[in-house]
PDB file with one MODEL, atoms N, CA, C and O in Angstrom:
MODEL        1
ATOM      1  N   MET A   1      -3.638  10.466 102.352  1.00  0.00           N
ATOM      2  CA  MET A   1      -4.438   9.339 101.923  1.00  0.00           C
ATOM      3  C   MET A   1      -5.131   9.649 100.592  1.00  0.00           C
ATOM      4  O   MET A   1      -5.387   8.733  99.810  1.00  0.00           O
ATOM      5  N   ALA A   2      -5.429  10.888 100.330  1.00  0.00           N
ATOM      6  CA  ALA A   2      -6.078  11.248  99.075  1.00  0.00           C
ATOM      7  C   ALA A   2      -5.039  11.386  97.966  1.00  0.00           C
ATOM      8  O   ALA A   2      -3.863  11.643  98.223  1.00  0.00           O
ATOM      9  N   ILE A   3      -5.489  11.214  96.751  1.00  0.00           N
ATOM     10  CA  ILE A   3      -4.610  11.342  95.603  1.00  0.00           C
ATOM     11  C   ILE A   3      -4.431  12.824  95.298  1.00  0.00           C
ATOM     12  O   ILE A   3      -5.404  13.577  95.272  1.00  0.00           O
ATOM     13  N   THR A   4      -3.190  13.241  95.070  1.00  0.00           N
ATOM     14  CA  THR A   4      -2.947  14.639  94.771  1.00  0.00           C
ATOM     15  C   THR A   4      -3.426  14.972  93.367  1.00  0.00           C
ATOM     16  O   THR A   4      -3.590  14.092  92.522  1.00  0.00           O
ATOM     17  N   LYS A   5      -3.643  16.245  93.139  1.00  0.00           N
ATOM     18  CA  LYS A   5      -4.153  16.709  91.849  1.00  0.00           C
ATOM     19  C   LYS A   5      -3.159  16.402  90.735  1.00  0.00           C
ATOM     20  O   LYS A   5      -3.564  16.044  89.629  1.00  0.00           O
ATOM     21  N   GLU A   6      -1.870  16.537  91.011  1.00  0.00           N
ATOM     22  CA  GLU A   6      -0.843  16.283  89.999  1.00  0.00           C
ATOM     23  C   GLU A   6      -0.824  14.817  89.587  1.00  0.00           C
ATOM     24  O   GLU A   6      -0.742  14.498  88.401  1.00  0.00           O
ATOM     25  N   ARG A   7      -0.901  13.925  90.576  1.00  0.00           N
ATOM     26  CA  ARG A   7      -0.918  12.490  90.258  1.00  0.00           C
ATOM     27  C   ARG A   7      -2.148  12.111  89.461  1.00  0.00           C
ATOM     28  O   ARG A   7      -2.086  11.278  88.556  1.00  0.00           O
ATOM     29  N   LYS A   8      -3.268  12.731  89.807  1.00  0.00           N
ATOM     30  CA  LYS A   8      -4.509  12.431  89.111  1.00  0.00           C
ATOM     31  C   LYS A   8      -4.432  12.890  87.656  1.00  0.00           C
ATOM     32  O   LYS A   8      -4.844  12.157  86.757  1.00  0.00           O
ATOM     33  N   THR A   9      -3.914  14.085  87.415  1.00  0.00           N
ATOM     34  CA  THR A   9      -3.806  14.571  86.038  1.00  0.00           C
ATOM     35  C   THR A   9      -2.806  13.748  85.239  1.00  0.00           C
ATOM     36  O   THR A   9      -3.016  13.516  84.048  1.00  0.00           O
ATOM     37  N   GLN A  10      -1.720  13.302  85.869  1.00  0.00           N
ATOM     38  CA  GLN A  10      -0.757  12.440  85.178  1.00  0.00           C
ATOM     39  C   GLN A  10      -1.410  11.124  84.775  1.00  0.00           C
ATOM     40  O   GLN A  10      -1.180  10.630  83.672  1.00  0.00           O
ATOM     41  N   THR A  11      -2.210  10.562  85.650  1.00  0.00           N
ATOM     42  CA  THR A  11      -2.885   9.305  85.358  1.00  0.00           C
ATOM     43  C   THR A  11      -3.889   9.482  84.232  1.00  0.00           C
ATOM     44  O   THR A  11      -3.976   8.646  83.332  1.00  0.00           O
ATOM     45  N   VAL A  12      -4.642  10.563  84.282  1.00  0.00           N
ATOM     46  CA  VAL A  12      -5.631  10.817  83.231  1.00  0.00           C
ATOM     47  C   VAL A  12      -4.925  10.978  81.891  1.00  0.00           C
ATOM     48  O   VAL A  12      -5.387  10.438  80.886  1.00  0.00           O
ATOM     49  N   GLU A  13      -3.813  11.713  81.857  1.00  0.00           N
ATOM     50  CA  GLU A  13      -3.076  11.910  80.610  1.00  0.00           C
ATOM     51  C   GLU A  13      -2.488  10.599  80.090  1.00  0.00           C
ATOM     52  O   GLU A  13      -2.405  10.392  78.879  1.00  0.00           O
ATOM     53  N   LYS A  14      -2.087   9.731  80.985  1.00  0.00           N
ATOM     54  CA  LYS A  14      -1.471   8.467  80.559  1.00  0.00           C
ATOM     55  C   LYS A  14      -2.489   7.494  79.972  1.00  0.00           C
ATOM     56  O   LYS A  14      -2.186   6.798  79.004  1.00  0.00           O
ATOM     57  N   PHE A  15      -3.686   7.438  80.542  1.00  0.00           N
ATOM     58  CA  PHE A  15      -4.652   6.414  80.160  1.00  0.00           C
ATOM     59  C   PHE A  15      -5.799   6.910  79.294  1.00  0.00           C
ATOM     60  O   PHE A  15      -6.666   6.116  78.930  1.00  0.00           O
ATOM     61  N   ARG A  16      -5.838   8.173  78.956  1.00  0.00           N
ATOM     62  CA  ARG A  16      -6.955   8.671  78.154  1.00  0.00           C
ATOM     63  C   ARG A  16      -6.876   8.161  76.724  1.00  0.00           C
ATOM     64  O   ARG A  16      -5.798   7.877  76.203  1.00  0.00           O
ATOM     65  N   THR A  17      -8.046   8.052  76.105  1.00  0.00           N
ATOM     66  CA  THR A  17      -8.112   7.509  74.750  1.00  0.00           C
ATOM     67  C   THR A  17      -8.095   8.600  73.691  1.00  0.00           C
ATOM     68  O   THR A  17      -7.696   8.345  72.554  1.00  0.00           O
ATOM     69  N   HIS A  18      -8.523   9.820  74.041  1.00  0.00           N
ATOM     70  CA  HIS A  18      -8.437  10.949  73.125  1.00  0.00           C
ATOM     71  C   HIS A  18      -8.152  12.209  73.931  1.00  0.00           C
ATOM     72  O   HIS A  18      -8.055  12.146  75.157  1.00  0.00           O
ATOM     73  N   GLU A  19      -8.019  13.328  73.278  1.00  0.00           N
ATOM     74  CA  GLU A  19      -7.514  14.556  73.904  1.00  0.00           C
ATOM     75  C   GLU A  19      -8.358  15.051  75.083  1.00  0.00           C
ATOM     76  O   GLU A  19      -7.803  15.469  76.100  1.00  0.00           O
ATOM     77  N   SER A  20      -9.678  15.009  74.964  1.00  0.00           N
ATOM     78  CA  SER A  20     -10.524  15.547  76.037  1.00  0.00           C
ATOM     79  C   SER A  20     -11.135  14.447  76.902  1.00  0.00           C
ATOM     80  O   SER A  20     -12.157  14.674  77.550  1.00  0.00           O
ATOM     81  N   ASP A  21     -10.538  13.276  76.923  1.00  0.00           N
ATOM     82  CA  ASP A  21     -11.079  12.135  77.657  1.00  0.00           C
ATOM     83  C   ASP A  21     -10.726  12.228  79.139  1.00  0.00           C
ATOM     84  O   ASP A  21      -9.554  12.312  79.504  1.00  0.00           O
ATOM     85  N   THR A  22     -11.743  12.212  79.978  1.00  0.00           N
ATOM     86  CA  THR A  22     -11.510  12.169  81.420  1.00  0.00           C
ATOM     87  C   THR A  22     -12.352  11.098  82.100  1.00  0.00           C
ATOM     88  O   THR A  22     -12.205  10.877  83.302  1.00  0.00           O
ATOM     89  N   GLY A  23     -13.232  10.428  81.359  1.00  0.00           N
ATOM     90  CA  GLY A  23     -14.137   9.498  82.017  1.00  0.00           C
ATOM     91  C   GLY A  23     -14.272   8.159  81.338  1.00  0.00           C
ATOM     92  O   GLY A  23     -15.239   7.442  81.593  1.00  0.00           O
ATOM     93  N   SER A  24     -13.336   7.793  80.480  1.00  0.00           N
ATOM     94  CA  SER A  24     -13.432   6.481  79.848  1.00  0.00           C
ATOM     95  C   SER A  24     -13.177   5.395  80.884  1.00  0.00           C
ATOM     96  O   SER A  24     -12.717   5.674  81.992  1.00  0.00           O
ATOM     97  N   ALA A  25     -13.475   4.178  80.521  1.00  0.00           N
ATOM     98  CA  ALA A  25     -13.310   3.063  81.455  1.00  0.00           C
ATOM     99  C   ALA A  25     -11.854   2.910  81.885  1.00  0.00           C
ATOM    100  O   ALA A  25     -11.577   2.607  83.045  1.00  0.00           O
ATOM    101  N   GLU A  26     -10.920   3.118  80.951  1.00  0.00           N
ATOM    102  CA  GLU A  26      -9.504   2.979  81.288  1.00  0.00           C
ATOM    103  C   GLU A  26      -9.082   3.997  82.343  1.00  0.00           C
ATOM    104  O   GLU A  26      -8.375   3.657  83.292  1.00  0.00           O
ATOM    105  N   VAL A  27      -9.515   5.239  82.177  1.00  0.00           N
ATOM    106  CA  VAL A  27      -9.156   6.286  83.131  1.00  0.00           C
ATOM    107  C   VAL A  27      -9.783   5.995  84.490  1.00  0.00           C
ATOM    108  O   VAL A  27      -9.120   6.128  85.519  1.00  0.00           O
ATOM    109  N   GLN A  28     -11.043   5.602  84.500  1.00  0.00           N
ATOM    110  CA  GLN A  28     -11.706   5.309  85.763  1.00  0.00           C
ATOM    111  C   GLN A  28     -11.048   4.154  86.492  1.00  0.00           C
ATOM    112  O   GLN A  28     -10.881   4.206  87.710  1.00  0.00           O
ATOM    113  N   ILE A  29     -10.670   3.110  85.761  1.00  0.00           N
ATOM    114  CA  ILE A  29     -10.022   1.951  86.378  1.00  0.00           C
ATOM    115  C   ILE A  29      -8.662   2.343  86.934  1.00  0.00           C
ATOM    116  O   ILE A  29      -8.294   1.906  88.024  1.00  0.00           O
ATOM    117  N   ALA A  30      -7.914   3.155  86.206  1.00  0.00           N
ATOM    118  CA  ALA A  30      -6.595   3.583  86.672  1.00  0.00           C
ATOM    119  C   ALA A  30      -6.712   4.423  87.942  1.00  0.00           C
ATOM    120  O   ALA A  30      -5.929   4.246  88.875  1.00  0.00           O
ATOM    121  N   LEU A  31      -7.677   5.329  87.982  1.00  0.00           N
ATOM    122  CA  LEU A  31      -7.860   6.156  89.176  1.00  0.00           C
ATOM    123  C   LEU A  31      -8.323   5.318  90.368  1.00  0.00           C
ATOM    124  O   LEU A  31      -7.873   5.535  91.493  1.00  0.00           O
ATOM    125  N   LEU A  32      -9.214   4.370  90.123  1.00  0.00           N
ATOM    126  CA  LEU A  32      -9.642   3.485  91.208  1.00  0.00           C
ATOM    127  C   LEU A  32      -8.476   2.653  91.725  1.00  0.00           C
ATOM    128  O   LEU A  32      -8.366   2.418  92.928  1.00  0.00           O
ATOM    129  N   THR A  33      -7.612   2.208  90.829  1.00  0.00           N
ATOM    130  CA  THR A  33      -6.450   1.420  91.241  1.00  0.00           C
ATOM    131  C   THR A  33      -5.529   2.244  92.126  1.00  0.00           C
ATOM    132  O   THR A  33      -4.989   1.731  93.106  1.00  0.00           O
ATOM    133  N   GLN A  34      -5.344   3.518  91.791  1.00  0.00           N
ATOM    134  CA  GLN A  34      -4.527   4.383  92.647  1.00  0.00           C
ATOM    135  C   GLN A  34      -5.138   4.521  94.033  1.00  0.00           C
ATOM    136  O   GLN A  34      -4.434   4.419  95.038  1.00  0.00           O
ATOM    137  N   ARG A  35      -6.448   4.752  94.092  1.00  0.00           N
ATOM    138  CA  ARG A  35      -7.104   4.890  95.394  1.00  0.00           C
ATOM    139  C   ARG A  35      -7.031   3.599  96.196  1.00  0.00           C
ATOM    140  O   ARG A  35      -6.850   3.637  97.413  1.00  0.00           O
ATOM    141  N   ILE A  36      -7.168   2.462  95.532  1.00  0.00           N
ATOM    142  CA  ILE A  36      -7.083   1.168  96.215  1.00  0.00           C
ATOM    143  C   ILE A  36      -5.679   0.955  96.768  1.00  0.00           C
ATOM    144  O   ILE A  36      -5.524   0.463  97.885  1.00  0.00           O
ATOM    145  N   ASP A  37      -4.665   1.317  96.006  1.00  0.00           N
ATOM    146  CA  ASP A  37      -3.286   1.178  96.487  1.00  0.00           C
ATOM    147  C   ASP A  37      -3.030   2.060  97.707  1.00  0.00           C
ATOM    148  O   ASP A  37      -2.379   1.635  98.661  1.00  0.00           O
ATOM    149  N   GLU A  38      -3.548   3.300  97.671  1.00  0.00           N
ATOM    150  CA  GLU A  38      -3.376   4.200  98.809  1.00  0.00           C
ATOM    151  C   GLU A  38      -4.062   3.644 100.061  1.00  0.00           C
ATOM    152  O   GLU A  38      -3.494   3.685 101.152  1.00  0.00           O
ATOM    153  N   LEU A  39      -5.276   3.129  99.902  1.00  0.00           N
ATOM    154  CA  LEU A  39      -5.981   2.571 101.057  1.00  0.00           C
ATOM    155  C   LEU A  39      -5.293   1.319 101.583  1.00  0.00           C
ATOM    156  O   LEU A  39      -5.280   1.078 102.790  1.00  0.00           O
ATOM    157  N   THR A  40      -4.728   0.526 100.693  1.00  0.00           N
ATOM    158  CA  THR A  40      -4.020  -0.678 101.124  1.00  0.00           C
ATOM    159  C   THR A  40      -2.807  -0.304 101.973  1.00  0.00           C
ATOM    160  O   THR A  40      -2.528  -0.959 102.978  1.00  0.00           O
ATOM    161  N   LYS A  41      -2.090   0.736 101.580  1.00  0.00           N
ATOM    162  CA  LYS A  41      -0.955   1.214 102.390  1.00  0.00           C
ATOM    163  C   LYS A  41      -1.449   1.744 103.739  1.00  0.00           C
ATOM    164  O   LYS A  41      -0.785   1.566 104.760  1.00  0.00           O
ATOM    165  N   HIS A  42      -2.605   2.391 103.739  1.00  0.00           N
ATOM    166  CA  HIS A  42      -3.179   2.934 104.969  1.00  0.00           C
ATOM    167  C   HIS A  42      -3.460   1.817 105.972  1.00  0.00           C
ATOM    168  O   HIS A  42      -3.289   2.005 107.176  1.00  0.00           O
ATOM    169  N   PHE A  43      -3.887   0.662 105.478  1.00  0.00           N
ATOM    170  CA  PHE A  43      -4.241  -0.432 106.379  1.00  0.00           C
ATOM    171  C   PHE A  43      -3.028  -1.122 106.978  1.00  0.00           C
ATOM    172  O   PHE A  43      -3.178  -1.896 107.924  1.00  0.00           O
ATOM    173  N   ASP A  44      -1.838  -0.869 106.464  1.00  0.00           N
ATOM    174  CA  ASP A  44      -0.644  -1.427 107.085  1.00  0.00           C
ATOM    175  C   ASP A  44      -0.435  -0.852 108.487  1.00  0.00           C
ATOM    176  O   ASP A  44       0.010  -1.553 109.396  1.00  0.00           O
ATOM    177  N   SER A  45      -0.762   0.427 108.646  1.00  0.00           N
ATOM    178  CA  SER A  45      -0.566   1.039 109.958  1.00  0.00           C
ATOM    179  C   SER A  45      -1.854   1.188 110.758  1.00  0.00           C
ATOM    180  O   SER A  45      -1.802   1.416 111.966  1.00  0.00           O
ATOM    181  N   HIS A  46      -3.016   1.063 110.106  1.00  0.00           N
ATOM    182  CA  HIS A  46      -4.298   1.194 110.790  1.00  0.00           C
ATOM    183  C   HIS A  46      -5.119  -0.071 110.556  1.00  0.00           C
ATOM    184  O   HIS A  46      -6.040  -0.091 109.740  1.00  0.00           O
ATOM    185  N   LYS A  47      -4.767  -1.114 111.281  1.00  0.00           N
ATOM    186  CA  LYS A  47      -5.352  -2.426 111.045  1.00  0.00           C
ATOM    187  C   LYS A  47      -6.833  -2.507 111.439  1.00  0.00           C
ATOM    188  O   LYS A  47      -7.567  -3.331 110.893  1.00  0.00           O
ATOM    189  N   LYS A  48      -7.273  -1.680 112.361  1.00  0.00           N
ATOM    190  CA  LYS A  48      -8.650  -1.778 112.858  1.00  0.00           C
ATOM    191  C   LYS A  48      -9.586  -0.728 112.270  1.00  0.00           C
ATOM    192  O   LYS A  48     -10.658  -0.479 112.821  1.00  0.00           O
ATOM    193  N   ASP A  49      -9.199  -0.119 111.174  1.00  0.00           N
ATOM    194  CA  ASP A  49     -10.034   0.890 110.523  1.00  0.00           C
ATOM    195  C   ASP A  49     -11.048   0.189 109.617  1.00  0.00           C
ATOM    196  O   ASP A  49     -10.861   0.102 108.404  1.00  0.00           O
ATOM    197  N   PHE A  50     -12.113  -0.304 110.225  1.00  0.00           N
ATOM    198  CA  PHE A  50     -13.075  -1.118 109.494  1.00  0.00           C
ATOM    199  C   PHE A  50     -13.994  -0.288 108.601  1.00  0.00           C
ATOM    200  O   PHE A  50     -14.480  -0.793 107.589  1.00  0.00           O
ATOM    201  N   HIS A  51     -14.237   0.953 108.946  1.00  0.00           N
ATOM    202  CA  HIS A  51     -15.086   1.801 108.108  1.00  0.00           C
ATOM    203  C   HIS A  51     -14.418   2.072 106.766  1.00  0.00           C
ATOM    204  O   HIS A  51     -15.072   2.035 105.725  1.00  0.00           O
ATOM    205  N   SER A  52     -13.133   2.342 106.789  1.00  0.00           N
ATOM    206  CA  SER A  52     -12.408   2.549 105.525  1.00  0.00           C
ATOM    207  C   SER A  52     -12.295   1.251 104.746  1.00  0.00           C
ATOM    208  O   SER A  52     -12.254   1.262 103.515  1.00  0.00           O
ATOM    209  N   ARG A  53     -12.246   0.141 105.451  1.00  0.00           N
ATOM    210  CA  ARG A  53     -12.170  -1.151 104.781  1.00  0.00           C
ATOM    211  C   ARG A  53     -13.448  -1.422 103.970  1.00  0.00           C
ATOM    212  O   ARG A  53     -13.388  -2.023 102.898  1.00  0.00           O
ATOM    213  N   ILE A  54     -14.584  -0.983 104.478  1.00  0.00           N
ATOM    214  CA  ILE A  54     -15.841  -1.117 103.730  1.00  0.00           C
ATOM    215  C   ILE A  54     -15.770  -0.284 102.458  1.00  0.00           C
ATOM    216  O   ILE A  54     -16.202  -0.729 101.394  1.00  0.00           O
ATOM    217  N   GLY A  55     -15.230   0.916 102.565  1.00  0.00           N
ATOM    218  CA  GLY A  55     -15.044   1.762 101.389  1.00  0.00           C
ATOM    219  C   GLY A  55     -14.103   1.132 100.387  1.00  0.00           C
ATOM    220  O   GLY A  55     -14.314   1.239  99.179  1.00  0.00           O
ATOM    221  N   LEU A  56     -13.064   0.474 100.879  1.00  0.00           N
ATOM    222  CA  LEU A  56     -12.131  -0.215  99.994  1.00  0.00           C
ATOM    223  C   LEU A  56     -12.829  -1.332  99.231  1.00  0.00           C
ATOM    224  O   LEU A  56     -12.596  -1.510  98.035  1.00  0.00           O
ATOM    225  N   MET A  57     -13.675  -2.075  99.908  1.00  0.00           N
ATOM    226  CA  MET A  57     -14.395  -3.153  99.234  1.00  0.00           C
ATOM    227  C   MET A  57     -15.335  -2.605  98.159  1.00  0.00           C
ATOM    228  O   MET A  57     -15.529  -3.240  97.123  1.00  0.00           O
ATOM    229  N   GLN A  58     -15.914  -1.438  98.399  1.00  0.00           N
ATOM    230  CA  GLN A  58     -16.766  -0.812  97.386  1.00  0.00           C
ATOM    231  C   GLN A  58     -15.956  -0.390  96.172  1.00  0.00           C
ATOM    232  O   GLN A  58     -16.404  -0.550  95.036  1.00  0.00           O
ATOM    233  N   LEU A  59     -14.755   0.156  96.409  1.00  0.00           N
ATOM    234  CA  LEU A  59     -13.889   0.554  95.294  1.00  0.00           C
ATOM    235  C   LEU A  59     -13.454  -0.655  94.479  1.00  0.00           C
ATOM    236  O   LEU A  59     -13.421  -0.600  93.249  1.00  0.00           O
ATOM    237  N   VAL A  60     -13.121  -1.741  95.156  1.00  0.00           N
ATOM    238  CA  VAL A  60     -12.712  -2.960  94.458  1.00  0.00           C
ATOM    239  C   VAL A  60     -13.858  -3.500  93.614  1.00  0.00           C
ATOM    240  O   VAL A  60     -13.650  -3.949  92.487  1.00  0.00           O
ATOM    241  N   SER A  61     -15.063  -3.457  94.161  1.00  0.00           N
ATOM    242  CA  SER A  61     -16.225  -3.930  93.426  1.00  0.00           C
ATOM    243  C   SER A  61     -16.502  -3.057  92.203  1.00  0.00           C
ATOM    244  O   SER A  61     -16.828  -3.569  91.131  1.00  0.00           O
ATOM    245  N   GLN A  62     -16.374  -1.751  92.364  1.00  0.00           N
ATOM    246  CA  GLN A  62     -16.587  -0.839  91.243  1.00  0.00           C
ATOM    247  C   GLN A  62     -15.560  -1.078  90.143  1.00  0.00           C
ATOM    248  O   GLN A  62     -15.901  -1.081  88.960  1.00  0.00           O
ATOM    249  N   ARG A  63     -14.297  -1.279  90.536  1.00  0.00           N
ATOM    250  CA  ARG A  63     -13.247  -1.551  89.549  1.00  0.00           C
ATOM    251  C   ARG A  63     -13.501  -2.877  88.848  1.00  0.00           C
ATOM    252  O   ARG A  63     -13.273  -3.002  87.645  1.00  0.00           O
ATOM    253  N   LYS A  64     -13.976  -3.870  89.603  1.00  0.00           N
ATOM    254  CA  LYS A  64     -14.275  -5.170  89.012  1.00  0.00           C
ATOM    255  C   LYS A  64     -15.364  -5.057  87.953  1.00  0.00           C
ATOM    256  O   LYS A  64     -15.263  -5.664  86.887  1.00  0.00           O
ATOM    257  N   ASN A  65     -16.413  -4.276  88.246  1.00  0.00           N
ATOM    258  CA  ASN A  65     -17.490  -4.085  87.284  1.00  0.00           C
ATOM    259  C   ASN A  65     -16.998  -3.366  86.031  1.00  0.00           C
ATOM    260  O   ASN A  65     -17.370  -3.735  84.918  1.00  0.00           O
ATOM    261  N   LEU A  66     -16.170  -2.350  86.205  1.00  0.00           N
ATOM    262  CA  LEU A  66     -15.632  -1.634  85.049  1.00  0.00           C
ATOM    263  C   LEU A  66     -14.718  -2.533  84.216  1.00  0.00           C
ATOM    264  O   LEU A  66     -14.729  -2.459  82.987  1.00  0.00           O
ATOM    265  N   LEU A  67     -13.932  -3.378  84.875  1.00  0.00           N
ATOM    266  CA  LEU A  67     -13.061  -4.295  84.146  1.00  0.00           C
ATOM    267  C   LEU A  67     -13.862  -5.315  83.354  1.00  0.00           C
ATOM    268  O   LEU A  67     -13.503  -5.640  82.223  1.00  0.00           O
ATOM    269  N   SER A  68     -14.936  -5.819  83.930  1.00  0.00           N
ATOM    270  CA  SER A  68     -15.751  -6.786  83.193  1.00  0.00           C
ATOM    271  C   SER A  68     -16.453  -6.117  82.020  1.00  0.00           C
ATOM    272  O   SER A  68     -16.611  -6.735  80.967  1.00  0.00           O
ATOM    273  N   TYR A  69     -16.875  -4.870  82.180  1.00  0.00           N
ATOM    274  CA  TYR A  69     -17.469  -4.117  81.074  1.00  0.00           C
ATOM    275  C   TYR A  69     -16.462  -3.945  79.945  1.00  0.00           C
ATOM    276  O   TYR A  69     -16.789  -4.156  78.777  1.00  0.00           O
ATOM    277  N   LEU A  70     -15.242  -3.562  80.292  1.00  0.00           N
ATOM    278  CA  LEU A  70     -14.213  -3.339  79.274  1.00  0.00           C
ATOM    279  C   LEU A  70     -13.826  -4.649  78.592  1.00  0.00           C
ATOM    280  O   LEU A  70     -13.545  -4.664  77.393  1.00  0.00           O
ATOM    281  N   ARG A  71     -13.809  -5.733  79.335  1.00  0.00           N
ATOM    282  CA  ARG A  71     -13.476  -7.033  78.745  1.00  0.00           C
ATOM    283  C   ARG A  71     -14.533  -7.448  77.733  1.00  0.00           C
ATOM    284  O   ARG A  71     -14.202  -7.993  76.680  1.00  0.00           O
ATOM    285  N   LYS A  72     -15.808  -7.194  78.043  1.00  0.00           N
ATOM    286  CA  LYS A  72     -16.882  -7.528  77.099  1.00  0.00           C
ATOM    287  C   LYS A  72     -16.858  -6.624  75.870  1.00  0.00           C
ATOM    288  O   LYS A  72     -17.106  -7.077  74.753  1.00  0.00           O
ATOM    289  N   LYS A  73     -16.561  -5.355  76.083  1.00  0.00           N
ATOM    290  CA  LYS A  73     -16.638  -4.373  75.005  1.00  0.00           C
ATOM    291  C   LYS A  73     -15.442  -4.453  74.056  1.00  0.00           C
ATOM    292  O   LYS A  73     -15.623  -4.470  72.838  1.00  0.00           O
ATOM    293  N   ASP A  74     -14.224  -4.503  74.600  1.00  0.00           N
ATOM    294  CA  ASP A  74     -13.025  -4.496  73.762  1.00  0.00           C
ATOM    295  C   ASP A  74     -11.903  -5.231  74.494  1.00  0.00           C
ATOM    296  O   ASP A  74     -11.285  -4.685  75.407  1.00  0.00           O
ATOM    297  N   THR A  75     -11.649  -6.462  74.088  1.00  0.00           N
ATOM    298  CA  THR A  75     -10.659  -7.277  74.800  1.00  0.00           C
ATOM    299  C   THR A  75      -9.237  -6.775  74.601  1.00  0.00           C
ATOM    300  O   THR A  75      -8.389  -6.977  75.471  1.00  0.00           O
ATOM    301  N   ALA A  76      -8.957  -6.124  73.472  1.00  0.00           N
ATOM    302  CA  ALA A  76      -7.605  -5.608  73.242  1.00  0.00           C
ATOM    303  C   ALA A  76      -7.285  -4.484  74.229  1.00  0.00           C
ATOM    304  O   ALA A  76      -6.202  -4.456  74.812  1.00  0.00           O
ATOM    305  N   ARG A  77      -8.223  -3.565  74.412  1.00  0.00           N
ATOM    306  CA  ARG A  77      -8.020  -2.479  75.377  1.00  0.00           C
ATOM    307  C   ARG A  77      -7.935  -3.030  76.792  1.00  0.00           C
ATOM    308  O   ARG A  77      -7.164  -2.530  77.611  1.00  0.00           O
ATOM    309  N   TYR A  78      -8.728  -4.062  77.082  1.00  0.00           N
ATOM    310  CA  TYR A  78      -8.714  -4.693  78.403  1.00  0.00           C
ATOM    311  C   TYR A  78      -7.352  -5.306  78.705  1.00  0.00           C
ATOM    312  O   TYR A  78      -6.785  -5.077  79.773  1.00  0.00           O
ATOM    313  N   SER A  79      -6.832  -6.081  77.767  1.00  0.00           N
ATOM    314  CA  SER A  79      -5.548  -6.742  78.020  1.00  0.00           C
ATOM    315  C   SER A  79      -4.410  -5.734  78.105  1.00  0.00           C
ATOM    316  O   SER A  79      -3.475  -5.928  78.883  1.00  0.00           O
ATOM    317  N   LYS A  80      -4.471  -4.659  77.319  1.00  0.00           N
ATOM    318  CA  LYS A  80      -3.444  -3.619  77.388  1.00  0.00           C
ATOM    319  C   LYS A  80      -3.466  -2.935  78.750  1.00  0.00           C
ATOM    320  O   LYS A  80      -2.416  -2.686  79.343  1.00  0.00           O
ATOM    321  N   LEU A  81      -4.661  -2.634  79.244  1.00  0.00           N
ATOM    322  CA  LEU A  81      -4.796  -1.971  80.540  1.00  0.00           C
ATOM    323  C   LEU A  81      -4.330  -2.864  81.681  1.00  0.00           C
ATOM    324  O   LEU A  81      -3.683  -2.393  82.617  1.00  0.00           O
ATOM    325  N   ILE A  82      -4.653  -4.140  81.606  1.00  0.00           N
ATOM    326  CA  ILE A  82      -4.228  -5.081  82.638  1.00  0.00           C
ATOM    327  C   ILE A  82      -2.700  -5.147  82.713  1.00  0.00           C
ATOM    328  O   ILE A  82      -2.123  -5.203  83.799  1.00  0.00           O
ATOM    329  N   LYS A  83      -2.064  -5.141  81.553  1.00  0.00           N
ATOM    330  CA  LYS A  83      -0.590  -5.188  81.538  1.00  0.00           C
ATOM    331  C   LYS A  83       0.006  -3.907  82.098  1.00  0.00           C
ATOM    332  O   LYS A  83       0.971  -3.954  82.862  1.00  0.00           O
ATOM    333  N   GLU A  84      -0.567  -2.745  81.720  1.00  0.00           N
ATOM    334  CA  GLU A  84      -0.016  -1.476  82.187  1.00  0.00           C
ATOM    335  C   GLU A  84      -0.197  -1.281  83.687  1.00  0.00           C
ATOM    336  O   GLU A  84       0.689  -0.746  84.353  1.00  0.00           O
ATOM    337  N   LEU A  85      -1.327  -1.707  84.219  1.00  0.00           N
ATOM    338  CA  LEU A  85      -1.585  -1.541  85.645  1.00  0.00           C
ATOM    339  C   LEU A  85      -1.042  -2.691  86.484  1.00  0.00           C
ATOM    340  O   LEU A  85      -0.993  -2.602  87.710  1.00  0.00           O
ATOM    341  N   ASP A  86      -0.636  -3.768  85.822  1.00  0.00           N
ATOM    342  CA  ASP A  86      -0.101  -4.961  86.489  1.00  0.00           C
ATOM    343  C   ASP A  86      -1.118  -5.490  87.515  1.00  0.00           C
ATOM    344  O   ASP A  86      -0.796  -5.678  88.688  1.00  0.00           O
ATOM    345  N   LEU A  87      -2.341  -5.722  87.046  1.00  0.00           N
ATOM    346  CA  LEU A  87      -3.392  -6.188  87.945  1.00  0.00           C
ATOM    347  C   LEU A  87      -3.441  -7.707  88.068  1.00  0.00           C
ATOM    348  O   LEU A  87      -3.615  -8.233  89.167  1.00  0.00           O
ATOM    349  N   ARG A  88      -3.291  -8.396  86.977  1.00  0.00           N
ATOM    350  CA  ARG A  88      -3.363  -9.855  86.999  1.00  0.00           C
ATOM    351  C   ARG A  88      -1.988 -10.433  86.787  1.00  0.00           C
ATOM    352  O   ARG A  88      -1.135  -9.822  86.144  1.00  0.00           O
ATOM    353  N   LYS A  89      -1.782 -11.596  87.322  1.00  0.00           N
ATOM    354  CA  LYS A  89      -0.486 -12.268  87.167  1.00  0.00           C
ATOM    355  C   LYS A  89      -0.543 -13.251  86.022  1.00  0.00           C
ATOM    356  O   LYS A  89       0.450 -13.918  85.731  1.00  0.00           O
TER     357      LYS A  89
ENDMDL
END
C-alpha cells in the first residue's frame, strides 16, 4: 500500500523544477496523486475500511489546496501538471 522508495525518487526526478528540488508544489501534487491512486486500488478489495477512507479524503483535500495554489501562482505550470498527471478531463 505504501509507495516504494524507487517510485518516489522517479516521481521526484520527473516533476522537479530544478536539480535539488524535492518539495515544490508539482512534486508534492505528484506524490499525493500516487498515494491517492494506491488507496483507491486498496478500496476495491477492502470496501469497509472507513478509517483509511478518511485519510484518503484528507489527501484529496491537500492535493486540491496545492492545485489551487499552483493555479493562482502560475497557470502555465498548473496546466502542464494537469496534463502530465491526467487529473482533469
